[in-house]
GUTI-832571 format. One line per field, with one value per residue (C-alpha): residue number from 1; residue in one letter; chain; x, y, z. Coordinates in nm, 4 decimals, padded with zeros to 6 digits. Example, Ala and Ser with C-alpha at 12.3 -4.5 7.8 and 13.67 -1.06 7.14 Angstrom:
BEGIN
n	c(1,2)
res	c(A,S)
chain	c(A,A)
X	c(01.2300,01.3670)
Y	c(-00.4500,-00.1060)
Z	c(00.7800,00.7140)
REM end
This chain:
BEGIN
n	c(1,2,3,4,5,6,7,8,9,10,11,12,13,14,15,16,17,18,19,20,21,22,23,24,25,26,27,28,29,30,31,32,33,34,35,36,37,38,39,40,41,42,43,44,45,46,47,48,49,50,51,52,53,54,55,56,57,58,59,60,61,62,63,64,65,66,67,68,69,70,71,72,73,74,75,76,77,78,79,80,81,82,83,84,85,86,87,88,89,90,91,92,93,94,95,96,97,98,99,100,101,102,103,104,105,106,107,108,109,110,111,112,113,114,115,116,117,118,119,120,121,122,123,124,125,126,127,128,129,130,131,132,133,134,135,136,137,138,139,140,141,142,143,144,145,146,147,148,149,150,151,152,153,154,155,156,157,158,159,160,161,162,163,164,165,166,167,168,169,170,171,172,173,174,175,176,177,178,179,180,181,182,183,184,185,186,187,188,189,190,191,192,193,194,195,196,197,198,199,200,201,202,203,204,205,206,207,208,209,210,211,212,213,214,215,216,217,218,219,220,221,222,223,224,225,226,227,228,229,230,231,232,233,234,235,236,237,238,239,240,241,242,243,244,245,246,247,248,249,250,251,252,253,254,255,256,257,258,259,260,261,262,263,264,265,266,267,268,269,270,271,272,273,274,275,276,277,278,279,280,281,282,283,284,285,286,287,288,289,290,291,292,293,294,295,296,297,298,299,300,301,302,303,304,305,306,307,308,309,310,311,312,313,314,315,316,317,318,319,320,321,322,323,324,325,326,327,328,329,330,331,332,333,334,335,336,337,338,339,340,341,342,343,344,345,346,347,348,349,350,351,352,353,354,355,356,357,358,359,360,361,362,363,364,365,366,367,368,369,370,371,372,373,374,375,376,377,378,379,380,381,382,383,384,385,386,387,388,389,390,391,392,393,394,395,396,397,398,399,400,401,402,403,404,405,406,407,408,409,410,411,412,413,414,415,416,417,418,419,420,421,422,423,424,425,426,427,428,429,430,431,432,433,434,435,436,437,438,439,440,441,442,443,444,445,446,447,448,449,450,451,452,453,454,455,456,457,458,459,460,461,462,463,464,465,466,467,468,469,470,471,472,473,474,475,476,477,478,479,480,481,482,483,484,485,486,487,488,489,490,491,492,493,494,495,496,497,498,499,500,501,502,503,504,505,506,507,508,509,510,511,512,513,514,515,516,517,518,519,520,521,522)
res	c(X,X,X,X,X,X,X,X,X,X,X,X,X,X,X,X,X,X,X,X,X,X,X,X,X,X,X,X,X,X,X,X,X,X,X,X,X,X,X,X,X,X,X,X,X,X,X,X,X,X,X,X,X,X,X,X,X,X,X,X,X,X,X,X,X,X,X,X,X,X,X,X,X,X,X,X,X,X,X,X,X,X,X,X,X,X,X,X,X,X,X,X,X,X,X,X,X,X,X,X,X,X,X,X,X,X,X,X,X,X,X,X,X,X,X,X,X,X,X,X,X,X,X,X,X,X,X,X,X,X,X,X,X,X,X,X,X,X,X,X,X,X,X,X,X,X,X,X,X,X,X,X,X,X,X,X,X,X,X,X,X,X,X,X,X,X,X,X,X,X,X,X,X,X,X,X,X,X,X,X,X,X,X,X,X,X,X,X,X,X,X,X,X,X,X,X,X,X,X,X,X,X,X,X,X,X,X,X,X,X,X,X,X,X,X,X,X,X,X,X,X,X,X,X,X,X,X,X,X,X,X,X,X,X,X,X,X,X,X,X,X,X,X,X,X,X,X,X,X,X,X,X,X,X,X,X,X,X,X,X,X,X,X,X,X,X,X,X,X,X,X,X,X,X,X,X,X,X,X,X,X,X,X,X,X,X,X,X,X,X,X,X,X,X,X,X,X,X,X,X,X,X,X,X,X,X,X,X,X,X,X,X,X,X,X,X,X,X,X,X,X,X,X,X,X,X,X,X,X,X,X,X,X,X,X,X,X,X,X,X,X,X,X,X,X,X,X,X,X,X,X,X,X,X,X,X,X,X,X,X,X,X,X,X,X,X,X,X,X,X,X,X,X,X,X,X,X,X,X,X,X,X,X,X,X,X,X,X,X,X,X,X,X,X,X,X,X,X,X,X,X,X,X,X,X,X,X,X,X,X,X,X,X,X,X,X,X,X,X,X,X,X,X,X,X,X,X,X,X,X,X,X,X,X,X,X,X,X,X,X,X,X,X,X,X,X,X,X,X,X,X,X,X,X,X,X,X,X,X,X,X,X,X,X,X,X,X,X,X,X,X,X,X,X,X,X,X,X,X,X,X,X,X,X,X,X,X,X,X,X,X,X,X,X,X,X,X,X,X,X,X,X,X,X,X,X,X,X,X,X,X,X,X,X,X,X,X,X,X,X,X,X)
chain	c(A,A,A,A,A,A,A,A,A,A,A,A,A,A,A,A,A,A,A,A,A,A,A,A,A,A,A,A,A,A,A,A,A,A,A,A,A,A,A,A,A,A,A,A,A,A,A,A,A,A,A,A,A,A,A,A,A,A,A,A,A,A,A,A,A,A,A,A,A,A,A,A,A,A,A,A,A,A,A,A,A,A,A,A,A,A,A,A,A,A,A,A,A,A,A,A,A,A,A,A,A,A,A,A,A,A,A,A,A,A,A,A,A,A,A,A,A,A,A,A,A,A,A,A,A,A,A,A,A,A,A,A,A,A,A,A,A,A,A,A,A,A,A,A,A,A,A,A,A,A,A,A,A,A,A,A,A,A,A,A,A,A,A,A,A,A,A,A,A,A,A,A,A,A,A,A,A,A,A,A,A,A,A,A,A,A,A,A,A,A,A,A,A,A,A,A,A,A,A,A,A,A,A,A,A,A,A,A,A,A,A,A,A,A,A,A,A,A,A,A,A,A,A,A,A,A,A,A,A,A,A,A,A,A,A,A,A,A,A,A,A,A,A,A,A,A,A,A,A,A,A,A,A,A,A,A,A,A,A,A,A,A,A,A,A,A,A,A,A,A,A,A,A,A,A,A,A,A,A,A,A,A,A,A,A,A,A,A,A,A,A,A,A,A,A,A,A,A,A,A,A,A,A,A,A,A,A,A,A,A,A,A,A,A,A,A,A,A,A,A,A,A,A,A,A,A,A,A,A,A,A,A,A,A,A,A,A,A,A,A,A,A,A,A,A,A,A,A,A,A,A,A,A,A,A,A,A,A,A,A,A,A,A,A,A,A,A,A,A,A,A,A,A,A,A,A,A,A,A,A,A,A,A,A,A,A,A,A,A,A,A,A,A,A,A,A,A,A,A,A,A,A,A,A,A,A,A,A,A,A,A,A,A,A,A,A,A,A,A,A,A,A,A,A,A,A,A,A,A,A,A,A,A,A,A,A,A,A,A,A,A,A,A,A,A,A,A,A,A,A,A,A,A,A,A,A,A,A,A,A,A,A,A,A,A,A,A,A,A,A,A,A,A,A,A,A,A,A,A,A,A,A,A,A,A,A,A,A,A,A,A,A,A,A,A,A,A,A,A,A,A,A,A,A,A,A,A,A,A,A,A,A,A,A,A,A,A,A,A,A,A,A)
X	c(18.2888,18.0547,18.3670,18.4081,17.9732,17.9556,17.6600,17.5046,17.4157,17.3364,17.0373,17.2735,17.3969,17.0374,16.9382,17.2706,17.1297,16.7788,16.8860,17.1509,16.9393,16.6725,17.0310,17.0666,16.6835,16.4829,16.2179,16.1964,15.8190,15.9543,16.1474,15.8433,15.6053,15.9170,15.9099,15.5656,15.5426,15.8092,15.6671,15.2975,15.3822,15.6279,15.3637,15.1330,15.4241,15.5142,15.1194,15.0442,14.7268,14.4903,14.1401,13.9369,14.2154,14.1714,14.5390,14.5710,14.8936,14.9492,15.1062,15.2949,15.3420,15.6943,15.7819,15.7487,15.3771,15.4185,15.5833,15.2311,14.9899,15.1215,15.1522,14.7679,14.7011,14.9002,14.7338,14.3491,14.4509,14.5194,14.1398,14.2477,14.0806,14.2696,14.2133,14.5012,14.5309,14.7153,14.8921,14.8424,14.7047,14.6972,14.8639,15.1508,15.2147,15.6079,15.6990,15.5228,15.5757,15.4158,15.1579,15.0832,15.0083,14.8015,14.5453,14.5399,14.4396,14.2152,14.0269,14.0294,14.0024,13.7669,13.5685,13.9012,14.0501,13.8867,14.0833,14.1042,14.3103,14.4688,14.5227,14.5798,14.6205,14.1993,14.2304,14.4965,14.2741,13.9847,14.1056,14.3265,13.9754,13.8463,14.1275,14.0995,13.7193,13.7392,13.8799,13.9685,14.2436,14.5299,14.8079,14.9741,15.1760,15.3856,15.5115,15.5361,15.8870,16.1106,16.5483,16.5395,16.4113,16.6384,16.5386,16.2166,15.8694,15.6153,15.2482,15.0392,15.3038,15.4375,15.0683,15.0013,15.3254,15.1912,14.8446,15.0527,15.2356,14.9448,14.7404,15.0368,15.0451,14.7173,14.5918,14.9763,14.7664,14.6177,14.7987,15.1533,15.3226,15.5682,15.7686,15.8448,16.2415,16.3026,16.0856,15.9261,16.1644,16.4554,16.7732,16.8864,17.2505,17.3147,17.0535,16.9512,16.5708,16.6333,16.2133,16.0233,15.9841,15.7154,15.7976,15.7762,15.7331,15.9244,16.1051,16.1032,16.4272,16.4840,16.7946,17.0345,17.0502,17.0909,17.3736,17.2039,17.0450,17.1857,17.1596,16.8202,16.6050,16.2641,16.2034,16.3246,16.4405,16.4064,16.6164,16.4210,16.5574,16.3731,16.5597,16.8537,17.1306,17.4729,17.5453,17.3958,17.6679,17.9878,17.9611,17.9119,17.5978,17.3655,17.2918,17.6341,17.7146,17.3346,17.4458,17.7715,17.6441,17.6283,17.4700,17.4757,17.2913,17.0812,17.3666,17.6779,17.9718,18.2397,18.5227,18.2834,18.2039,18.5547,18.8674,19.1105,19.4790,19.6402,19.9920,20.1475,20.2548,20.5729,20.7566,20.5984,20.2450,20.0046,19.6724,19.6466,19.6656,19.4069,19.1923,19.2267,19.1524,18.8549,18.7074,18.6970,18.5637,18.2926,18.1606,18.0984,18.4054,18.4036,18.8093,19.0489,19.4202,19.6398,19.9930,20.2757,20.6191,20.6312,20.7120,20.3252,20.1329,20.0050,19.9034,19.6753,19.5407,19.3810,19.2303,18.9411,18.9269,18.7803,19.1674,19.3336,19.7297,20.0128,20.3983,20.7222,21.0457,21.1279,21.0516,20.9141,20.8354,21.1255,21.1799,21.1843,20.8370,20.7753,20.7375,20.4232,20.2501,20.2721,20.0940,19.8455,19.8063,19.7463,19.4493,19.3046,19.0665,19.1470,19.4992,19.5574,19.9517,20.0716,19.9046,20.1960,20.4446,20.7077,20.9514,21.2371,21.4848,21.4240,21.0161,21.0759,21.2123,20.9492,20.6948,20.8785,20.8892,20.4910,20.4234,20.7154,20.4845,20.3089,20.1184,19.8746,19.9038,19.5809,19.4823,19.2582,19.4825,19.5209,19.8188,19.8237,20.0243,20.3677,20.3498,20.2943,20.5804,20.7610,20.6219,20.7131,21.0195,20.8337,20.5429,20.5698,20.5059,20.1510,20.0300,19.7347,19.6644,19.3404,19.4932,19.3208,19.5719,19.4544,19.6923,19.6247,19.7192,20.0820,20.1144,20.0389,20.2969,20.5278,20.4255,20.4108,20.5823,20.3240,20.0974,19.7353,19.4988,19.2884,19.0083,18.7115,18.8214,18.6853,18.7181,19.0739,19.1435,18.9431,19.1339,19.4461,19.3348,19.2195,19.5216,19.7412,19.5149,19.5110,19.8972,19.9178,19.6771,19.5249,19.2561,19.3520,19.1272,19.2857,19.1764,19.1097,18.7529,18.6468,18.7781,18.8430,18.8476,18.9157,19.0275,19.1390,18.8505,18.6000,18.5602,18.3609,18.3804,18.2713,18.1539,18.0038,18.2809,18.2725,18.5711,18.5914,18.7370,19.0498,19.2202,19.4308,19.2703,19.0390,19.2593,19.3112,18.9369,18.9020,19.1632,18.9703,18.6438,18.7950,18.8838,18.5847,18.4223,18.6462,18.6293,18.2732,18.2732,18.2597,18.5359,18.8238,18.6733,18.3515,18.5099,18.6747,18.4029,18.1992,18.4384,18.4919,18.1026,18.0549,18.3881,18.2323,17.9016,18.0268,18.1968,17.8570,17.6727,17.9165,17.8966,17.5145,17.4834,17.7861,17.8544,18.1550,18.4092,18.4317,18.7131,18.8358,18.6883,18.3319,18.3212,18.4043,18.1690,17.9263,17.9383,17.6415,17.4058,17.5524,17.4864,17.1387,17.0378,17.1759,16.9470,16.6149,16.7482,16.4822)
Y	c(09.2284,08.9271,08.6902,08.8991,08.7878,08.4441,08.2197,08.1750,08.4730,08.4770,08.6688,08.9963,09.0454,09.0107,09.2962,09.5419,09.4468,09.5470,09.8468,09.9391,09.9014,10.1582,10.3636,10.3568,10.4755,10.1646,10.1592,09.8375,09.8383,09.7706,09.4801,09.3549,09.4093,09.1638,08.9230,08.8672,08.8908,08.6562,08.4278,08.4030,08.3553,08.0582,07.9086,07.9375,07.8190,07.4820,07.4036,07.4220,07.5914,07.7201,07.8968,07.6163,07.6037,07.7499,07.8641,07.9005,08.1921,08.2051,08.5171,08.6358,09.0255,09.0682,09.1289,08.7712,08.7755,09.1258,08.9110,08.6855,08.9475,09.0479,08.6818,08.6791,08.9968,08.8202,08.4639,08.6439,08.8680,08.4984,08.3923,08.1585,08.1445,08.3185,08.2673,08.5206,08.3761,08.6130,08.4685,08.7383,09.0599,09.4125,09.6379,09.3792,09.4651,09.5588,09.7067,10.0051,09.7713,09.5067,09.7422,09.8713,09.5527,09.4446,09.7084,09.6931,09.3359,09.4104,09.6968,09.7217,09.3380,09.1933,09.0175,08.8337,08.7586,08.6001,08.7363,08.5285,08.5215,08.3111,08.4614,08.1705,07.7698,07.7449,07.9516,07.7634,07.4444,07.5875,07.6868,07.3408,07.1482,07.4308,07.3713,07.0171,07.0197,07.1880,06.9821,07.2613,07.3722,07.2409,07.5018,07.6158,07.8825,07.9803,08.3142,08.3131,08.3943,08.5172,08.5523,08.6795,08.3689,08.2211,08.0411,07.9049,07.9805,08.1468,08.1349,08.1559,08.0990,07.7827,07.6101,07.7124,07.5255,07.2147,07.2178,07.3295,06.9873,06.8068,06.9377,06.8130,06.4910,06.4308,06.5804,06.4766,06.3623,06.6819,06.9785,07.1338,07.3223,07.5913,07.8794,08.1800,08.2602,07.9907,07.7461,07.8753,07.7344,07.7589,07.9147,08.0619,08.0810,07.7224,07.5183,07.4326,07.4046,07.5238,07.4441,07.2942,07.4024,07.3841,07.0543,07.2028,07.0515,07.3870,07.7123,07.9502,08.1883,08.5358,08.6996,08.4061,08.0545,08.0711,08.0060,07.7237,07.5678,07.2251,06.9755,06.7883,06.5223,06.6861,07.0041,07.1438,07.5334,07.7813,08.0961,08.4413,08.7483,09.0931,09.2874,09.4088,09.5453,09.4633,09.8539,09.6912,09.4552,09.6056,09.9790,10.0463,10.1926,10.2822,09.9215,09.8349,10.0765,10.0478,09.7228,09.8682,10.1463,09.9857,10.1336,10.1901,09.9227,10.0330,09.8486,09.9664,10.1209,10.3650,10.2374,09.9556,10.1313,10.1341,10.2274,10.4030,10.4834,10.6871,10.6909,11.0105,11.3527,11.4721,11.8422,11.9384,11.7290,11.8307,11.8429,11.5009,11.2743,11.5452,11.5007,11.0978,11.1497,11.4014,11.1896,10.9219,11.1360,11.2916,10.9112,10.8369,10.6152,10.6074,10.6610,10.8231,10.8356,11.0751,10.9407,11.1934,11.3562,11.6023,11.8781,11.9145,11.7461,12.0825,12.1518,11.8325,11.9137,12.3030,12.1347,12.0173,11.9023,11.5708,11.5130,11.2819,11.3019,11.1066,11.1773,11.1294,11.3046,11.4675,11.5637,11.2289,10.9110,10.6654,10.3268,10.5518,10.5322,10.1430,10.0315,10.2949,10.2443,09.8278,09.9036,10.0880,09.8816,09.6424,09.8887,09.9596,09.7970,09.9243,10.1432,10.4090,10.4181,10.6724,11.0464,11.2925,11.0611,11.1206,10.9004,10.9531,10.5955,10.5861,10.5969,10.3377,10.1319,10.2287,10.0835,09.7250,09.6814,09.7577,09.5175,09.2901,09.2692,08.9074,09.0440,09.2400,09.0500,08.9989,09.3665,09.5555,09.8260,10.1141,10.1785,10.5424,10.8128,10.7908,10.4765,10.3563,10.4693,10.3378,09.9570,09.8891,09.6921,09.4954,09.3534,09.0384,09.1847,09.2543,08.9889,08.7691,09.0503,09.2184,09.5363,09.7948,10.0088,10.3398,10.4656,10.7104,10.5892,10.7602,10.5666,10.2468,10.2869,10.3521,10.0311,09.7669,09.9303,09.9335,10.1531,10.1189,10.1384,10.4513,10.4914,10.4759,10.1594,09.9892,09.6129,09.6505,09.8501,09.6248,09.3390,09.4842,09.6053,09.2178,09.0876,09.3442,09.2981,08.9227,08.9141,09.1003,08.9559,09.2719,09.4807,09.7273,10.0585,10.2432,10.6257,10.8182,10.9619,10.6128,10.4128,10.0544,09.8295,09.4489,09.1774,08.9689,08.7527,09.0211,09.3875,09.6814,10.0259,10.3408,10.6585,10.8822,11.2087,11.5235,11.7179,11.9477,11.6790,11.7400,11.9066,11.8335,11.6046,11.4308,11.1448,11.0989,11.1619,10.8101,10.6756,10.7661,10.6303,10.2928,10.2513,10.3799,10.0823,09.8213,09.9125,09.8658,09.5336,09.5526,09.3179,09.5345,09.4410,09.6157,09.8777,09.9717,09.9729,10.1718,10.4576,10.5003,10.5897,10.7911,10.9808,11.0586,11.1382,11.3394,11.5424,11.5624,11.6772,11.9625,12.0809,12.0771,12.2624,12.4509,12.5042,12.3808,12.5927,12.3575,12.2617,11.9047,12.0380,12.1013,11.7204,11.6376,11.8348,11.6722,11.3486,11.3595,11.5329,11.3088,11.0047,11.0749,11.1654,10.8708,10.6229,10.8514,10.8975,10.6730)
Z	c(22.8672,22.8857,22.9585,23.3176,23.3802,23.5655,23.3992,23.7758,23.9767,24.3601,24.4936,24.6259,24.2729,24.1169,24.3689,24.2349,23.9120,23.9811,24.1433,23.8945,23.6323,23.7804,23.8087,23.4291,23.4151,23.3468,23.6643,23.8539,23.7511,23.3717,23.4977,23.6825,23.3714,23.1491,23.4151,23.3990,23.0415,22.9841,23.2673,23.1011,22.6968,22.8222,22.9941,22.7129,22.4461,22.6298,22.6347,22.9939,22.9432,22.6950,22.7058,22.8631,23.1490,23.5116,23.6519,24.0386,24.1064,24.4968,24.5444,24.8296,24.9572,24.8340,24.4607,24.3140,24.4406,24.2295,23.9575,23.9800,23.9163,23.6368,23.5266,23.6229,23.3560,23.0719,23.0908,23.1093,22.8091,22.6412,22.7839,23.0187,23.3778,23.6658,24.0455,24.2147,24.5904,24.7952,25.0687,25.3381,25.3502,25.1296,25.3393,25.4167,25.0350,25.0861,24.7608,24.5323,24.2155,24.3765,24.4799,24.1587,23.9797,24.2663,24.2566,23.8516,23.9455,24.2583,24.1491,23.7744,23.6221,23.8522,23.5303,23.4123,23.7043,24.0572,24.3719,24.7198,25.0562,25.2679,25.6006,25.8199,25.7838,25.7588,25.4442,25.2782,25.2994,25.1901,24.8259,24.8485,24.8377,24.5692,24.3428,24.3955,24.2955,23.9955,23.7201,23.4847,23.7008,23.4950,23.6609,23.9853,24.0264,24.2941,24.3302,24.6849,24.7692,24.5813,24.6236,24.9879,25.1639,25.4704,25.7851,25.8890,25.7160,25.8776,25.8612,25.6631,25.4045,25.5392,25.5669,25.2158,25.0655,25.2723,25.0642,24.7584,24.7357,24.8531,24.5490,24.2976,24.4880,24.4346,24.1236,23.9265,23.6438,23.5115,23.7099,23.7044,23.9270,23.7857,23.9976,23.9278,23.9315,24.2360,24.4302,24.7110,25.0487,24.8526,24.9002,24.5770,24.6888,24.8417,24.7115,25.0060,25.2217,25.5521,25.6382,25.3133,24.9804,24.6704,24.4838,24.1048,23.7912,23.5999,23.7511,23.4944,23.6025,23.5296,23.3967,23.4714,23.6634,24.0493,24.1752,24.4102,24.0897,24.0806,23.8192,23.9193,23.7938,24.0138,23.7848,23.4613,23.4472,23.2071,23.1741,23.0562,23.0012,23.1790,22.9863,23.2771,23.0478,23.0261,23.1598,23.4752,23.4913,23.3162,23.4987,23.8695,23.9966,24.2679,24.3365,24.3937,24.6562,24.8668,25.0370,25.1157,25.3235,25.6804,25.9213,26.3484,26.5203,26.8562,27.0879,26.8651,27.0871,26.9806,26.8007,26.6513,26.3622,26.2024,26.2818,26.0422,26.0440,25.7630,25.7059,25.5270,25.5237,25.4248,25.4747,25.1308,25.1704,25.4721,25.2930,25.1304,25.4753,25.5794,25.2856,25.3679,25.7089,25.6697,25.4420,25.6839,25.9503,25.7345,25.6216,25.9719,26.0968,26.4356,26.4982,26.2927,26.3420,26.1271,26.1652,25.9628,26.0543,26.3177,26.0921,25.9908,26.3047,26.4036,26.0093,26.0578,26.4030,26.2721,26.0182,26.2174,26.5984,26.5580,26.3894,26.6045,26.5169,26.5957,26.5045,26.4347,26.4941,26.1696,25.8053,25.7120,25.8474,25.9119,26.0497,26.3604,26.3966,26.2866,26.6530,26.7411,26.3615,26.3961,26.6982,26.5338,26.2381,26.4804,26.6477,26.2917,26.1212,25.7595,25.6977,25.4116,25.3052,25.0963,25.0676,25.1151,25.1752,24.9925,24.8102,25.0391,25.1046,25.4470,25.3645,25.1612,25.4395,25.6559,25.4035,25.3686,25.7241,25.7708,25.4666,25.5945,25.9869,26.0058,26.2820,26.0696,25.7434,25.7045,25.7767,25.4754,25.3287,25.0638,24.9196,24.7901,24.6090,24.6737,24.8059,24.5092,24.3529,24.6874,24.6846,24.2902,24.4008,24.6245,24.4670,24.6620,24.9679,24.8053,24.6457,24.7865,25.0755,25.1271,24.9488,24.6935,24.4954,24.3983,24.0933,23.8126,23.4879,23.4960,23.8715,23.7116,23.4313,23.7026,23.8915,23.6599,23.3095,23.0826,22.9186,22.9095,22.5945,22.5633,22.9049,22.6515,22.5165,22.7256,22.5907,22.5676,22.8921,23.0660,23.0030,23.0798,23.3808,23.4717,23.4025,23.6108,23.8604,23.8236,23.8088,24.0831,24.3534,24.4549,24.3863,24.1432,24.1196,23.7819,23.8054,23.5345,23.3490,23.4098,23.6658,23.6402,23.8787,23.9228,24.1960,23.8901,23.9153,23.8375,23.6575,23.6661,23.5384,23.6870,23.4866,23.7791,23.8290,23.6236,23.4610,23.7574,23.9932,23.8214,24.1556,24.3947,24.6696,24.5134,24.5025,24.8468,24.9070,24.7198,24.9722,25.2506,25.1212,25.0111,25.3528,25.5068,25.2894,25.4206,25.7820,25.7749,25.6341,25.2456,25.1154,24.9420,24.5321,24.7256,24.8923,24.5425,24.3321,24.6280,24.6977,24.2950,24.2371,24.5458,24.4886,24.1322,24.2820,24.5283,24.2594,24.0232,24.3635,24.4147,24.0457,24.0666,24.4191,24.4903,24.1117,23.8674,24.1222,24.4055,24.6321,24.8106,25.1065,24.9440,24.8208,25.1692,25.3753,25.0964,25.1994,25.4420,25.2200,24.8698,25.0285,25.1934,24.8059,24.6536,24.9220,24.8517,24.4736,24.2321)
REM end
C-alpha cells in the first residue's frame, strides 16, 4: 500500500495522521516523546554537542515547544547542559502533551535543566547577550513554531527570531542552529516565508519531508520517524473526519450551511430517498429538498415536518420533471441521485438529460443505488466531474463488469479499486465489510461498521452523509472518506447504546450524539 502514500506531506495531512494514530490507540504524548528522542539522538550522533556543551532550546507554547521540552530532557540525560527558553508564559501552553512535558522540566528537572522566559523584546535581547557571552554554547535549537504557521509573526516570537538569527550570524564559528521539524516562520506547505524565518543549519523533520521543502544549499534536512504506523495512512480514522466537520460562523444565514437536493424514489421505494434526506437534515444541512414521484410524495412528508418534498406526476421520475429538477440542481450545493429511483427506461432518459446539462456540470453529485445501474451506458458523462459513486460489490460488478478480490485482501482489492477510480476519473466509494475509497490518485480504506448494519437503508444514509460533507465544503474524496467513517461509526454507536437490533432510523437520529462523542473521544 506504500505506493498510494506520497513522499512528502502537508501540515493538514500530518495533523490527520496524528489524530489517526490516536484513534489507533497511540497517544499523541507517545508521538511527542518519539519526536523529542529521535531529535536528541540525532543531535548526539551528528556530534553537535558533548558533555562540555551547552544548548539553548527556544520553545514556543504549542506542540513544537512540547517537542523542545522532550529534547531538553533527553539531552540532559546525556549530561549536556541545557537552557530551556519559553517564549511566552506557561499559561499559554496550549496542548495537554506540551503541558505535561513543561511541568516535568520546570518542576522536577531543576538541577539538570535551567529555564528562562522571553515575554517581550527586552527579554529576547537579554538572553541573546547571555548566550553570546558564554563560550560553552555550541547549539541553538529552534522549537518555536511548528507546521501551523501563517501570516505575520506576533511578539515576542518575531523579536526572538531576530535575536536567534543575530546569534547564528555572529557566532557562526562555534554555534549551530537546528530546527525541530521546520524552520520557524517557514510555511511547510509552500516553502514561503511570509514575514521572517529562522536561518537554520540543519532541520530534523518528522515522519516525512514537508511539501514546502525544496532543494536548497541553506540547510541540511534529515527525516526521522516518530512512530506513526502505516495504518494511520491506510485506514480512514477520526483524523480524516475532524477537519471536515465544519461549524456555523456567527453571521451565518439560512442556506449558507448546505443546500442538498435528493432525487429518487418510485412507486415501490419511498424509504430510500427519505433516509438519504433525513441523514442530511440530522447532520445539520440548512435546506434539503427531496424530489420524488407524486405517488410517494405524501409518504415522505409524513416522515418528518422537516422534510421539504417536491413531486412530479407519476409512479417514477421521467423527463417531464427535467426542467424543475435542473432548476433545483442549480439551487443546490450537492445532489444525491438514485435512492429508490427504479430502473425504468424513461428514468434513464431523465438521468442522461440531467448529466448532460452544462449549466450544472460543476455541481457535486453522489450517484447511488439504481442510478449506478442506469449510468452504466453513459460513463462518459461522469468522467472527470465532482462525483462520488457509492456501489456495493454487486452494483460495481454491474457497473464495470469486473469482480473485486475479497475485501480483506487489502493490497489486491485496493489496487483494483484505485484502477477503476482512475479509469472513471471520479471518486469511488466501494462499500463492503471494509469500504475502499479512491479518486484515482489517493486510496484509503474504512473499517468502521458492524454486521448489524446489513439492513435496508444504511447505504442511503451513507449517500446522504456524502452529500452533507460535500455541501459543507469538503472535496469528493474527503467527503467520501468522512462519510464512510461516520456511517460505520454510527452503526457501532447504535450497537453500543441501543443494542444489536437497531434500525436505520436509529442511526439517523443518533447522528448528533455520535458526532459529539467522536469530537470528545480521546
